[in-house]
Residue frames relative to the residue before (quaternion, step in Angstrom):
aa qw qx qy qz dx dy dz
X 1.0000 0.0000 0.0000 0.0000 0.00 0.00 0.00
X 0.2777 -0.7672 0.5592 0.1467 3.57 -0.95 0.88
X 0.1619 -0.7769 0.6047 0.0676 3.56 -0.98 0.91
X 0.0536 0.8797 -0.4725 -0.0063 3.54 1.19 0.59
X 0.0965 0.7579 -0.6313 0.1334 3.51 -0.84 1.14
X 0.4383 -0.6759 0.5045 0.3106 3.60 -0.82 0.87
X 0.2256 -0.8005 0.5450 0.1058 3.56 -0.80 0.98
X 0.3316 -0.6974 0.6028 0.2007 3.50 -1.28 0.60
X 0.1083 -0.8123 0.5727 0.0189 3.58 -0.64 1.14
X 0.1368 -0.7588 0.6327 0.0716 3.55 -1.00 0.91
X 0.1454 -0.7990 0.5824 0.0367 3.56 -0.67 1.17
X 0.1226 -0.7572 0.6381 0.0673 3.58 -0.88 1.00
X 0.2282 0.7676 -0.5432 0.2521 3.55 -0.26 1.34
X 0.2773 -0.7979 0.5148 0.1462 3.58 -0.72 1.04
X 0.6347 0.5267 -0.3359 0.4550 3.62 1.15 -0.46
X 0.4289 -0.7399 0.4604 0.2378 3.59 -0.53 1.20
X 0.6509 0.5107 -0.3262 0.4573 3.61 0.96 -0.79
X 0.6505 0.5039 -0.3138 0.4737 3.59 0.94 -0.88
X 0.6322 0.5429 -0.3252 0.4470 3.57 0.97 -0.89
X 0.6672 0.5048 -0.2939 0.4622 3.57 0.89 -0.96
X 0.6683 0.4963 -0.2990 0.4666 3.59 0.93 -0.89
X 0.6341 0.5234 -0.3279 0.4652 3.60 0.99 -0.81
X 0.6577 0.5042 -0.3075 0.4675 3.59 0.92 -0.90
X 0.6608 0.5027 -0.3063 0.4657 3.60 0.92 -0.87
X 0.6516 0.5131 -0.3174 0.4597 3.58 0.99 -0.82
X 0.6843 0.4746 -0.2943 0.4689 3.61 0.91 -0.84
X 0.5559 0.6167 -0.3940 0.3942 3.61 1.14 -0.52
X 0.5766 0.5989 -0.3752 0.4100 3.60 1.17 -0.45
X 0.8149 0.2421 -0.1081 0.5155 3.60 1.07 -0.66
X 0.7781 0.2860 -0.1508 0.5385 3.60 1.14 -0.48
X 0.5311 -0.5911 0.4805 0.3709 3.58 -1.11 0.56
X 0.6642 -0.5543 0.3450 0.3643 3.55 -1.11 0.78
X 0.7015 0.4876 -0.2792 0.4383 3.59 0.93 -0.87
X 0.5985 0.5782 -0.3604 0.4214 3.61 1.23 -0.09
X 0.7166 0.3464 -0.2386 0.5563 3.61 1.27 -0.07
X 0.0437 -0.7866 0.6155 -0.0225 3.55 -0.77 1.12
X 0.1864 -0.7870 0.5799 0.0977 3.58 -1.06 0.74
X 0.0835 -0.7310 0.6729 0.0770 3.49 -1.28 0.63
X 0.5800 -0.6741 0.3720 0.2663 3.54 -1.21 0.68
X 0.8155 -0.0161 0.0427 0.5769 3.61 1.10 -0.45
X 0.7309 -0.4412 0.3044 0.4224 3.54 -1.33 0.07
X 0.6075 0.5522 -0.3530 0.4488 3.57 1.09 -0.66
X 0.6693 0.4760 -0.2879 0.4926 3.59 0.92 -0.92
X 0.6008 0.5622 -0.3502 0.4477 3.59 1.05 -0.73
X 0.6985 0.4620 -0.2768 0.4712 3.58 0.82 -0.97
X 0.6162 0.5214 -0.3476 0.4771 3.61 1.04 -0.67
X 0.6292 0.5339 -0.3237 0.4629 3.58 0.97 -0.88
X 0.7215 0.4637 -0.2575 0.4451 3.57 0.73 -1.06
X 0.7267 0.4058 -0.2271 0.5056 3.59 1.10 -0.69
X 0.4478 -0.7348 0.4146 0.2961 3.58 1.33 0.17
X 0.3361 0.7141 -0.5233 0.3214 3.53 0.99 0.94
X 0.5979 -0.5934 0.3972 0.3641 3.59 -0.93 0.94
X 0.5695 -0.1591 -0.8058 -0.0337 1.52 -2.00 1.51
X 0.5399 0.6683 -0.3664 0.3574 3.61 1.25 0.16
X 0.4433 0.7316 -0.4358 0.2798 3.62 1.12 0.42
X 0.5618 0.5622 -0.4013 0.4552 3.62 1.25 0.13
X 0.3398 -0.7889 0.4817 0.1735 3.58 -0.29 1.32
X 0.6353 0.5259 -0.3448 0.4483 3.60 1.04 -0.60
X 0.7038 0.4436 -0.2531 0.4938 3.54 0.98 -0.85
X 0.7910 0.1774 -0.0647 0.5820 3.59 1.08 -0.78
X 0.0656 -0.8476 0.5258 0.0264 3.60 0.38 1.20
X 0.6126 -0.5324 0.4318 0.3935 3.54 -1.25 0.48
X 0.3844 -0.7404 0.4974 0.2379 3.60 -0.77 0.95
X 0.4329 -0.6521 0.5541 0.2835 3.52 -1.28 0.51
X 0.7808 0.0070 -0.0091 0.6247 3.56 1.17 -0.64
X 0.2608 -0.7416 0.5994 0.1507 3.53 -1.28 0.50
X 0.1862 -0.7190 0.6580 0.1240 3.55 -1.06 0.87
X 0.0518 -0.8491 0.5229 -0.0540 3.55 -0.46 1.24
X 0.2941 -0.7229 0.6035 0.1636 3.53 -0.78 1.10
X 0.4515 -0.7054 0.4739 0.2718 3.60 -1.05 0.65
X 0.7844 0.3371 -0.1575 0.4962 3.56 0.82 -1.01
X 0.2613 0.7521 -0.5557 0.2393 3.53 -0.05 1.36
X 0.5571 -0.6074 0.4420 0.3541 3.57 -1.18 0.49
X 0.7848 0.3336 -0.2792 0.4414 3.55 -1.40 0.24
X 0.7697 -0.1249 0.1191 0.6146 3.60 0.27 -1.22
X 0.3173 -0.7763 0.5189 0.1655 3.56 -0.55 1.19
X 0.7234 -0.4667 0.3099 0.4034 3.54 -1.31 0.27
X 0.6633 0.4987 -0.3198 0.4572 3.60 0.90 -0.84
X 0.6531 0.5049 -0.3165 0.4673 3.58 0.98 -0.81
X 0.6497 0.5063 -0.3117 0.4738 3.58 0.99 -0.84
X 0.6348 0.5256 -0.3252 0.4637 3.59 0.97 -0.83
X 0.6512 0.5176 -0.3192 0.4540 3.59 0.90 -0.90
X 0.6678 0.4960 -0.3012 0.4661 3.59 0.94 -0.87
X 0.6293 0.5314 -0.3325 0.4594 3.60 0.98 -0.83
X 0.7271 0.4442 -0.2491 0.4603 3.58 0.82 -0.96
X 0.6079 0.5319 -0.3512 0.4735 3.62 1.27 -0.25
X 0.6812 0.5102 -0.2741 0.4477 3.56 1.13 -0.70
X 0.4827 -0.7093 0.4433 0.2597 3.56 -0.61 1.20
X 0.7063 0.4755 -0.2662 0.4519 3.61 0.93 -0.85
X 0.7532 0.4100 -0.1989 0.4744 3.59 1.19 -0.47
X 0.5835 0.6664 -0.3667 0.2846 3.56 1.05 -0.69
X 0.6220 0.5452 -0.3580 0.4332 3.61 1.17 -0.32
X 0.5407 0.6067 -0.4165 0.4075 3.62 1.22 -0.20
X 0.4020 -0.7119 0.5152 0.2571 3.61 -0.71 1.00
X 0.1469 -0.7773 0.6088 0.0591 3.55 -0.97 0.95
X 0.1488 -0.7669 0.6221 0.0518 3.53 -0.78 1.13
X 0.3006 -0.7207 0.5946 0.1916 3.57 -0.72 1.05
X 0.0058 -0.7921 0.6061 -0.0716 3.56 -0.71 1.16
X 0.2412 0.8072 -0.4661 0.2702 3.52 0.12 1.35
X 0.5683 -0.5752 0.4528 0.3756 3.57 -1.27 0.18
X 0.5589 0.6328 -0.3772 0.3808 3.58 1.21 -0.41
X 0.0258 -0.7426 0.6657 0.0681 3.52 -1.24 0.58
X 0.2786 0.7877 -0.4870 0.2547 3.53 1.29 0.57
X 0.4806 -0.6988 0.4523 0.2759 3.58 -0.69 1.09
X 0.6152 0.5413 -0.3531 0.4515 3.61 1.06 -0.63
X 0.6426 0.5021 -0.3191 0.4829 3.60 1.02 -0.77
X 0.6415 0.5308 -0.3216 0.4509 3.57 0.93 -0.90
X 0.7030 0.4630 -0.2707 0.4670 3.59 0.77 -1.04
X 0.6640 0.5189 -0.3128 0.4382 3.58 0.89 -0.92
X 0.7107 0.4607 -0.2863 0.4479 3.61 0.81 -0.92
X 0.6147 0.5118 -0.3600 0.4802 3.61 1.07 -0.56
X 0.6437 0.5132 -0.3227 0.4671 3.60 0.97 -0.80
X 0.6771 0.4914 -0.2811 0.4701 3.57 1.13 -0.67
X 0.6571 -0.5610 0.2974 0.4063 3.59 1.25 -0.10
X 0.3835 0.7072 -0.5182 0.2903 3.61 1.14 0.28
X 0.4634 -0.6942 0.4886 0.2543 3.55 -1.19 0.61
X 0.7894 -0.0004 0.0364 0.6127 3.57 1.18 -0.62
X 0.1690 -0.7392 0.6393 0.1277 3.53 -1.32 0.35
X 0.0234 0.8006 -0.5948 0.0680 3.56 -0.57 1.19
X 0.2985 -0.7169 0.6012 0.1882 3.55 -0.92 0.95
X 0.5128 -0.6610 0.4497 0.3129 3.57 -0.82 1.00
X 0.4414 -0.7054 0.4877 0.2642 3.57 -0.87 0.93
X 0.5684 -0.6543 0.4136 0.2788 3.52 -1.28 0.49
X 0.7733 0.2523 -0.1608 0.5590 3.60 1.19 -0.29
X 0.6292 -0.5420 0.3976 0.3903 3.54 -1.25 0.42
X 0.6243 0.5452 -0.3435 0.4416 3.60 0.98 -0.77
X 0.6617 0.4844 -0.2991 0.4879 3.58 1.00 -0.83
X 0.6186 0.5407 -0.3360 0.4606 3.59 1.06 -0.72
X 0.6227 0.5307 -0.3325 0.4691 3.58 0.99 -0.82
X 0.6493 0.5126 -0.3182 0.4630 3.60 0.92 -0.87
X 0.6583 0.5058 -0.3105 0.4631 3.58 0.93 -0.87
X 0.6788 0.4772 -0.3073 0.4658 3.61 0.87 -0.88
X 0.6120 0.5295 -0.3483 0.4730 3.60 1.09 -0.63
X 0.6554 0.5039 -0.3073 0.4712 3.59 0.98 -0.82
X 0.6263 0.5240 -0.3333 0.4713 3.58 1.02 -0.81
X 0.6811 0.4837 -0.2912 0.4662 3.56 0.80 -0.99
X 0.6504 0.5312 -0.3095 0.4461 3.57 0.92 -0.90
X 0.7063 0.4698 -0.2641 0.4590 3.56 0.79 -1.05
X 0.7738 0.4010 -0.2101 0.4429 3.57 0.69 -1.09
X 0.7506 0.3578 -0.2446 0.4987 3.63 1.12 -0.34
X 0.7834 0.3342 -0.1777 0.4929 3.61 1.11 -0.50
X 0.7381 0.4293 -0.2352 0.4643 3.60 1.12 -0.45
X 0.7962 0.2618 -0.1310 0.5294 3.57 0.75 -1.03
X 0.3894 -0.6604 0.5793 0.2768 3.52 -1.32 0.33
X 0.2082 -0.7854 0.5760 0.0897 3.54 -0.87 1.02
X 0.5346 -0.6064 0.4641 0.3622 3.58 -1.13 0.53
X 0.4594 -0.6646 0.5099 0.2955 3.57 -1.19 0.51
């Protein structure tokens, strides 16, 4: 049974090239306004906590899922994940670790911290498109997400 629902994705990624490729890949399956990017963990937490400039709910809607890079300046992915999972209002948002790392320590640590998935960034744009299609398919058509 399909429960298809358009999902809002928030991407925390500091690399401009990766950000652009992720946005282009998601454009194949999601409308442009359904994917928002922030530059690092600090901006991610400001966005989620509605701290300026992210206090406009129409412009910055609550995400259904978060794609989180681990290695970012200011507040890294693990620190941001820990803060999200500590916050009662945010901890129900699924967090997908989306990083270049395939380090078993990172995988185990982030799952223990409450991440929903761990995906190593693919090496080509075609593979990235497949991954974003799978993410969109699973999170909008297969599972039920909290409101």
